[in-house]
Steps between C-alpha positions, in 0.01 A plus 500: 500500500381725217336714765836585664613780266167688499481457878845655545387788277184537709696520825743755356220717361309473828800648680541768230131587513504542879781753460367691198120447491534525122190377317705358213699287745171383653382385155825308449469352848153365427616354167789320673273356769259385228786331312616323816145388579463370145817294545379347826160414352671348194712273719203391708292441187770272359526302822849612598469435871766728644466759224821371340501341154731227376711743295586784739725689256235531230246590766721783628557620144123505451476720810757738354301510174177572691677779689635648176154499340357669811767773484449555127121520528529736798742721306265515203213592732699782661613633160143489366369682806754777445435539128121470501320768706194278538703228667712747698205603715494148651854528631656740746734666249671708771699189599 
């Protein structure tokens, strides 16, 4: 279930992106979907048939940790794109 938290984040940012069309939200959306996909692949790789591990609580906490790392890395990326003119040209800074 470590994919649950990033998947919730992906759904929320998908809704936000449809309303705002903000490029930064789109980046976050893609990161969340990637985190959720990673969690699903990890469960399948480890042979957890219904994508649920034996210790659900630690699995959910892992999902929260993955989501936190995604948010932190996204925040760093946005800050770097605003402070470095070279990086800023790759983002729609009007949003």
